[in-house]
N, CA, C and O atoms as a GROMACS GRO file, in nm:
protein
  376
    1UNK      N    1   0.785   6.612  12.201
    1UNK     CA    2   0.822   6.743  12.150
    1UNK      C    3   0.775   6.754  12.006
    1UNK      O    4   0.794   6.660  11.928
    2UNK      N    5   0.715   6.863  11.970
    2UNK     CA    6   0.663   6.884  11.835
    2UNK      C    7   0.775   6.912  11.738
    2UNK      O    8   0.868   6.987  11.768
    3UNK      N    9   0.767   6.851  11.620
    3UNK     CA   10   0.868   6.876  11.516
    3UNK      C   11   0.846   7.010  11.449
    3UNK      O   12   0.935   7.059  11.380
    4UNK      N   13   0.729   7.072  11.469
    4UNK     CA   14   0.697   7.200  11.407
    4UNK      C   15   0.757   7.318  11.482
    4UNK      O   16   0.755   7.431  11.431
    5UNK      N   17   0.810   7.294  11.600
    5UNK     CA   18   0.869   7.404  11.679
    5UNK      C   19   0.994   7.457  11.614
    5UNK      O   20   1.080   7.381  11.569
    6UNK      N   21   1.003   7.589  11.608
    6UNK     CA   22   1.123   7.655  11.555
    6UNK      C   23   1.230   7.652  11.662
    6UNK      O   24   1.199   7.656  11.781
    7UNK      N   25   1.357   7.645  11.621
    7UNK     CA   26   1.462   7.654  11.722
    7UNK      C   27   1.461   7.794  11.783
    7UNK      O   28   1.424   7.890  11.717
    8UNK      N   29   1.501   7.806  11.909
    8UNK     CA   30   1.498   7.938  11.972
    8UNK      C   31   1.594   8.035  11.904
    8UNK      O   32   1.704   7.998  11.862
    9UNK      N   33   1.549   8.159  11.892
    9UNK     CA   34   1.632   8.263  11.834
    9UNK      C   35   1.719   8.318  11.946
    9UNK      O   36   1.668   8.362  12.049
   10UNK      N   37   1.849   8.317  11.926
   10UNK     CA   38   1.936   8.367  12.032
   10UNK      C   39   1.964   8.516  12.019
   10UNK      O   40   1.985   8.584  12.119
   11UNK      N   41   1.963   8.568  11.895
   11UNK     CA   42   1.991   8.710  11.874
   11UNK      C   43   1.918   8.757  11.749
   11UNK      O   44   1.920   8.689  11.646
   12UNK      N   45   1.853   8.871  11.759
   12UNK     CA   46   1.789   8.934  11.644
   12UNK      C   47   1.834   9.080  11.638
   12UNK      O   48   1.845   9.148  11.739
   13UNK      N   49   1.862   9.125  11.515
   13UNK     CA   50   1.902   9.263  11.493
   13UNK      C   51   1.816   9.318  11.380
   13UNK      O   52   1.809   9.257  11.273
   14UNK      N   53   1.752   9.431  11.402
   14UNK     CA   54   1.670   9.495  11.300
   14UNK      C   55   1.747   9.613  11.241
   14UNK      O   56   1.808   9.692  11.314
   15UNK      N   57   1.744   9.622  11.109
   15UNK     CA   58   1.811   9.731  11.039
   15UNK      C   59   1.709   9.815  10.964
   15UNK      O   60   1.605   9.766  10.922
   16UNK      N   61   1.741   9.942  10.949
   16UNK     CA   62   1.658  10.031  10.867
   16UNK      C   63   1.747  10.087  10.757
   16UNK      O   64   1.858  10.134  10.781
   17UNK      N   65   1.693  10.081  10.635
   17UNK     CA   66   1.764  10.136  10.520
   17UNK      C   67   1.660  10.187  10.422
   17UNK      O   68   1.562  10.118  10.391
   18UNK      N   69   1.682  10.308  10.374
   18UNK     CA   70   1.592  10.363  10.274
   18UNK      C   71   1.656  10.347  10.137
   18UNK      O   72   1.766  10.397  10.112
   19UNK      N   73   1.586  10.275  10.050
   19UNK     CA   74   1.637  10.250   9.916
   19UNK      C   75   1.671  10.381   9.848
   19UNK      O   76   1.592  10.476   9.849
   20UNK      N   77   1.789  10.387   9.789
   20UNK     CA   78   1.834  10.507   9.720
   20UNK      C   79   1.900  10.609   9.811
   20UNK      O   80   1.954  10.709   9.764
   21UNK      N   81   1.897  10.585   9.940
   21UNK     CA   82   1.957  10.677  10.036
   21UNK      C   83   2.109  10.667  10.032
   21UNK      O   84   2.164  10.561  10.004
   22UNK      N   85   2.174  10.776  10.061
   22UNK     CA   86   2.320  10.776  10.071
   22UNK      C   87   2.365  10.744  10.214
   22UNK      O   88   2.484  10.732  10.241
   23UNK      N   89   2.268  10.732  10.303
   23UNK     CA   90   2.296  10.698  10.443
   23UNK      C   91   2.317  10.548  10.456
   23UNK      O   92   2.251  10.468  10.389
   24UNK      N   93   2.409  10.510  10.543
   24UNK     CA   94   2.431  10.369  10.571
   24UNK      C   95   2.313  10.314  10.651
   24UNK      O   96   2.248  10.389  10.724
   25UNK      N   97   2.285  10.185  10.639
   25UNK     CA   98   2.181  10.125  10.722
   25UNK      C   99   2.214  10.145  10.869
   25UNK      O  100   2.331  10.154  10.907
   26UNK      N  101   2.111  10.152  10.951
   26UNK     CA  102   2.134  10.168  11.094
   26UNK      C  103   2.058  10.062  11.171
   26UNK      O  104   1.956  10.010  11.126
   27UNK      N  105   2.109  10.032  11.289
   27UNK     CA  106   2.047   9.935  11.378
   27UNK      C  107   1.932  10.003  11.449
   27UNK      O  108   1.950  10.107  11.514
   28UNK      N  109   1.812   9.944  11.438
   28UNK     CA  110   1.696  10.005  11.502
   28UNK      C  111   1.646   9.925  11.621
   28UNK      O  112   1.572   9.978  11.705
   29UNK      N  113   1.686   9.800  11.630
   29UNK     CA  114   1.648   9.716  11.745
   29UNK      C  115   1.743   9.597  11.750
   29UNK      O  116   1.794   9.552  11.648
   30UNK      N  117   1.765   9.547  11.871
   30UNK     CA  118   1.844   9.425  11.886
   30UNK      C  119   1.811   9.364  12.021
   30UNK      O  120   1.776   9.435  12.116
   31UNK      N  121   1.824   9.234  12.029
   31UNK     CA  122   1.796   9.169  12.155
   31UNK      C  123   1.824   9.021  12.147
   31UNK      O  124   1.835   8.963  12.040
   32UNK      N  125   1.835   8.961  12.264
   32UNK     CA  126   1.861   8.817  12.276
   32UNK      C  127   1.743   8.749  12.345
   32UNK      O  128   1.666   8.812  12.417
   33UNK      N  129   1.730   8.619  12.321
   33UNK     CA  130   1.628   8.540  12.390
   33UNK      C  131   1.488   8.585  12.359
   33UNK      O  132   1.449   8.597  12.242
   34UNK      N  133   1.410   8.611  12.464
   34UNK     CA  134   1.270   8.650  12.446
   34UNK      C  135   1.257   8.781  12.369
   34UNK      O  136   1.164   8.796  12.289
   35UNK      N  137   1.348   8.874  12.391
   35UNK     CA  138   1.344   8.999  12.317
   35UNK      C  139   1.369   8.974  12.168
   35UNK      O  140   1.304   9.035  12.083
   36UNK      N  141   1.461   8.885  12.136
   36UNK     CA  142   1.487   8.848  11.997
   36UNK      C  143   1.362   8.788  11.933
   36UNK      O  144   1.327   8.820  11.820
   37UNK      N  145   1.296   8.700  12.007
   37UNK     CA  146   1.174   8.638  11.956
   37UNK      C  147   1.065   8.743  11.932
   37UNK      O  148   0.989   8.732  11.836
   38UNK      N  149   1.058   8.843  12.018
   38UNK     CA  150   0.959   8.950  12.001
   38UNK      C  151   0.991   9.036  11.878
   38UNK      O  152   0.901   9.076  11.804
   39UNK      N  153   1.120   9.064  11.856
   39UNK     CA  154   1.160   9.140  11.738
   39UNK      C  155   1.119   9.065  11.612
   39UNK      O  156   1.066   9.124  11.518
   40UNK      N  157   1.144   8.934  11.610
   40UNK     CA  158   1.106   8.851  11.495
   40UNK      C  159   0.954   8.851  11.477
   40UNK      O  160   0.905   8.865  11.365
   41UNK      N  161   0.881   8.836  11.586
   41UNK     CA  162   0.734   8.834  11.578
   41UNK      C  163   0.680   8.965  11.522
   41UNK      O  164   0.590   8.964  11.438
   42UNK      N  165   0.734   9.078  11.567
   42UNK     CA  166   0.690   9.208  11.516
   42UNK      C  167   0.722   9.222  11.368
   42UNK      O  168   0.642   9.276  11.292
   43UNK      N  169   0.839   9.175  11.328
   43UNK     CA  170   0.875   9.180  11.186
   43UNK      C  171   0.776   9.098  11.104
   43UNK      O  172   0.730   9.143  10.999
   44UNK      N  173   0.744   8.978  11.152
   44UNK     CA  174   0.648   8.893  11.080
   44UNK      C  175   0.511   8.959  11.073
   44UNK      O  176   0.445   8.954  10.970
   45UNK      N  177   0.467   9.020  11.183
   45UNK     CA  178   0.337   9.087  11.186
   45UNK      C  179   0.328   9.200  11.084
   45UNK      O  180   0.221   9.227  11.030
   46UNK      N  181   0.442   9.264  11.057
   46UNK     CA  182   0.444   9.379  10.966
   46UNK      C  183   0.500   9.342  10.828
   46UNK      O  184   0.539   9.430  10.751
   47UNK      N  185   0.503   9.212  10.799
   47UNK     CA  186   0.551   9.163  10.668
   47UNK      C  187   0.690   9.213  10.633
   47UNK      O  188   0.719   9.242  10.517
   48UNK      N  189   0.776   9.222  10.733
   48UNK     CA  190   0.915   9.259  10.710
   48UNK      C  191   0.990   9.132  10.672
   48UNK      O  192   0.977   9.029  10.738
   49UNK      N  193   1.069   9.140  10.566
   49UNK     CA  194   1.147   9.025  10.522
   49UNK      C  195   1.254   8.996  10.626
   49UNK      O  196   1.322   9.087  10.674
   50UNK      N  197   1.269   8.868  10.661
   50UNK     CA  198   1.365   8.826  10.762
   50UNK      C  199   1.471   8.738  10.697
   50UNK      O  200   1.439   8.647  10.621
   51UNK      N  201   1.596   8.767  10.726
   51UNK     CA  202   1.707   8.684  10.678
   51UNK      C  203   1.778   8.629  10.801
   51UNK      O  204   1.827   8.705  10.884
   52UNK      N  205   1.784   8.498  10.811
   52UNK     CA  206   1.853   8.434  10.923
   52UNK      C  207   2.001   8.423  10.891
   52UNK      O  208   2.041   8.344  10.807
   53UNK      N  209   2.080   8.504  10.959
   53UNK     CA  210   2.224   8.505  10.937
   53UNK      C  211   2.291   8.525  11.074
   53UNK      O  212   2.326   8.637  11.110
   54UNK      N  213   2.307   8.417  11.150
   54UNK     CA  214   2.359   8.429  11.287
   54UNK      C  215   2.495   8.498  11.297
   54UNK      O  216   2.518   8.575  11.390
   55UNK      N  217   2.585   8.472  11.203
   55UNK     CA  218   2.718   8.535  11.209
   55UNK      C  219   2.707   8.687  11.193
   55UNK      O  220   2.772   8.762  11.265
   56UNK      N  221   2.626   8.731  11.097
   56UNK     CA  222   2.609   8.874  11.076
   56UNK      C  223   2.536   8.936  11.195
   56UNK      O  224   2.570   9.047  11.239
   57UNK      N  225   2.436   8.867  11.248
   57UNK     CA  226   2.365   8.919  11.365
   57UNK      C  227   2.461   8.940  11.482
   57UNK      O  228   2.453   9.041  11.551
   58UNK      N  229   2.551   8.844  11.504
   58UNK     CA  230   2.649   8.860  11.612
   58UNK      C  231   2.738   8.981  11.587
   58UNK      O  232   2.767   9.057  11.679
   59UNK      N  233   2.782   8.999  11.462
   59UNK     CA  234   2.867   9.115  11.431
   59UNK      C  235   2.790   9.246  11.452
   59UNK      O  236   2.845   9.343  11.504
   60UNK      N  237   2.663   9.247  11.412
   60UNK     CA  238   2.581   9.368  11.429
   60UNK      C  239   2.537   9.389  11.573
   60UNK      O  240   2.500   9.500  11.612
   61UNK      N  241   2.541   9.284  11.652
   61UNK     CA  242   2.500   9.293  11.792
   61UNK      C  243   2.585   9.390  11.873
   61UNK      O  244   2.542   9.439  11.977
   62UNK      N  245   2.705   9.419  11.826
   62UNK     CA  246   2.792   9.513  11.894
   62UNK      C  247   2.767   9.658  11.856
   62UNK      O  248   2.827   9.749  11.914
   63UNK      N  249   2.678   9.682  11.759
   63UNK     CA  250   2.647   9.818  11.716
   63UNK      C  251   2.534   9.872  11.803
   63UNK      O  252   2.432   9.806  11.822
   64UNK      N  253   2.553   9.990  11.855
   64UNK     CA  254   2.451  10.052  11.940
   64UNK      C  255   2.327  10.087  11.858
   64UNK      O  256   2.337  10.119  11.740
   65UNK      N  257   2.212  10.081  11.923
   65UNK     CA  258   2.086  10.118  11.857
   65UNK      C  259   2.093  10.262  11.811
   65UNK      O  260   2.143  10.350  11.881
   66UNK      N  261   2.042  10.286  11.690
   66UNK     CA  262   2.039  10.415  11.620
   66UNK      C  263   2.173  10.452  11.557
   66UNK      O  264   2.185  10.559  11.497
   67UNK      N  265   2.274  10.365  11.569
   67UNK     CA  266   2.401  10.390  11.502
   67UNK      C  267   2.401  10.321  11.366
   67UNK      O  268   2.336  10.218  11.348
   68UNK      N  269   2.475  10.378  11.272
   68UNK     CA  270   2.489  10.315  11.142
   68UNK      C  271   2.587  10.199  11.153
   68UNK      O  272   2.669  10.193  11.244
   69UNK      N  273   2.575  10.108  11.058
   69UNK     CA  274   2.662   9.990  11.061
   69UNK      C  275   2.805  10.033  11.030
   69UNK      O  276   2.825  10.130  10.956
   70UNK      N  277   2.903   9.963  11.083
   70UNK     CA  278   3.042   9.996  11.054
   70UNK      C  279   3.078   9.957  10.910
   70UNK      O  280   3.020   9.864  10.853
   71UNK      N  281   3.173  10.027  10.855
   71UNK     CA  282   3.213  10.007  10.716
   71UNK      C  283   3.254   9.863  10.687
   71UNK      O  284   3.231   9.813  10.577
   72UNK      N  285   3.314   9.795  10.784
   72UNK     CA  286   3.358   9.658  10.760
   72UNK      C  287   3.241   9.560  10.743
   72UNK      O  288   3.261   9.446  10.701
   73UNK      N  289   3.119   9.604  10.775
   73UNK     CA  290   3.002   9.518  10.756
   73UNK      C  291   2.917   9.558  10.635
   73UNK      O  292   2.814   9.496  10.608
   74UNK      N  293   2.960   9.662  10.561
   74UNK     CA  294   2.884   9.709  10.446
   74UNK      C  295   2.857   9.598  10.346
   74UNK      O  296   2.744   9.581  10.300
   75UNK      N  297   2.959   9.521  10.310
   75UNK     CA  298   2.942   9.418  10.207
   75UNK      C  299   2.841   9.312  10.251
   75UNK      O  300   2.752   9.275  10.175
   76UNK      N  301   2.855   9.264  10.373
   76UNK     CA  302   2.763   9.162  10.423
   76UNK      C  303   2.621   9.215  10.431
   76UNK      O  304   2.526   9.146  10.394
   77UNK      N  305   2.605   9.337  10.478
   77UNK     CA  306   2.471   9.396  10.490
   77UNK      C  307   2.413   9.424  10.352
   77UNK      O  308   2.293   9.410  10.332
   78UNK      N  309   2.497   9.464  10.256
   78UNK     CA  310   2.446   9.489  10.121
   78UNK      C  311   2.391   9.361  10.059
   78UNK      O  312   2.295   9.366   9.982
   79UNK      N  313   2.451   9.247  10.091
   79UNK     CA  314   2.398   9.119  10.042
   79UNK      C  315   2.260   9.092  10.102
   79UNK      O  316   2.171   9.043  10.033
   80UNK      N  317   2.242   9.125  10.229
   80UNK     CA  318   2.112   9.107  10.293
   80UNK      C  319   2.009   9.202  10.231
   80UNK      O  320   1.895   9.162  10.206
   81UNK      N  321   2.049   9.325  10.206
   81UNK     CA  322   1.957   9.422  10.145
   81UNK      C  323   1.915   9.372  10.007
   81UNK      O  324   1.798   9.382   9.969
   82UNK      N  325   2.010   9.318   9.931
   82UNK     CA  326   1.978   9.260   9.801
   82UNK      C  327   1.878   9.146   9.814
   82UNK      O  328   1.784   9.136   9.736
   83UNK      N  329   1.898   9.060   9.913
   83UNK     CA  330   1.807   8.949   9.940
   83UNK      C  331   1.666   9.003   9.969
   83UNK      O  332   1.567   8.953   9.916
   84UNK      N  333   1.659   9.105  10.054
   84UNK     CA  334   1.530   9.163  10.092
   84UNK      C  335   1.460   9.223   9.970
   84UNK      O  336   1.341   9.201   9.950
   85UNK      N  337   1.533   9.297   9.888
   85UNK     CA  338   1.473   9.358   9.769
   85UNK      C  339   1.422   9.252   9.671
   85UNK      O  340   1.315   9.268   9.613
   86UNK      N  341   1.499   9.145   9.653
   86UNK     CA  342   1.454   9.036   9.565
   86UNK      C  343   1.331   8.967   9.622
   86UNK      O  344   1.238   8.934   9.548
   87UNK      N  345   1.330   8.944   9.752
   87UNK     CA  346   1.215   8.880   9.818
   87UNK      C  347   1.090   8.966   9.803
   87UNK      O  348   0.982   8.915   9.775
   88UNK      N  349   1.103   9.094   9.820
   88UNK     CA  350   0.989   9.183   9.807
   88UNK      C  351   0.938   9.185   9.664
   88UNK      O  352   0.818   9.185   9.640
   89UNK      N  353   1.030   9.185   9.569
   89UNK     CA  354   0.992   9.184   9.428
   89UNK      C  355   0.912   9.058   9.396
   89UNK      O  356   0.811   9.064   9.325
   90UNK      N  357   0.957   8.943   9.448
   90UNK     CA  358   0.886   8.816   9.424
   90UNK      C  359   0.746   8.819   9.484
   90UNK      O  360   0.652   8.773   9.420
   91UNK      N  361   0.731   8.874   9.604
   91UNK     CA  362   0.600   8.875   9.668
   91UNK      C  363   0.507   8.973   9.598
   91UNK      O  364   0.386   8.951   9.596
   92UNK      N  365   0.561   9.079   9.541
   92UNK     CA  366   0.477   9.176   9.470
   92UNK      C  367   0.431   9.119   9.336
   92UNK      O  368   0.322   9.151   9.289
   93UNK      N  369   0.513   9.035   9.274
   93UNK     CA  370   0.479   8.978   9.144
   93UNK      C  371   0.390   8.856   9.156
   93UNK      O  372   0.312   8.826   9.066
   94UNK      N  373   0.401   8.787   9.267
   94UNK     CA  374   0.333   8.658   9.276
   94UNK      C  375   0.215   8.661   9.361
   94UNK      O  376   0.148   8.560   9.377
   0.00000   0.00000   0.00000
């Protein structure tokens, strides 16, 4: 078995948020197994920043596609958005 193999992704959830928007982030895609791997692959192909957070993904997995995230997940999701913005800033500078 190759040591370079990534562990299988069990769940992936994609969020959309427009910086400066007053709208809450919304779930745009979610899936398990092969579908999760495809979501990750598409994100990588489009240079979308990925944050591996299995606990948050499980919590977001209950949100229907095109629905905004529930208020109880705002804090956790805001931390991810901050991570994404910092990651983008680093890639733009470097």
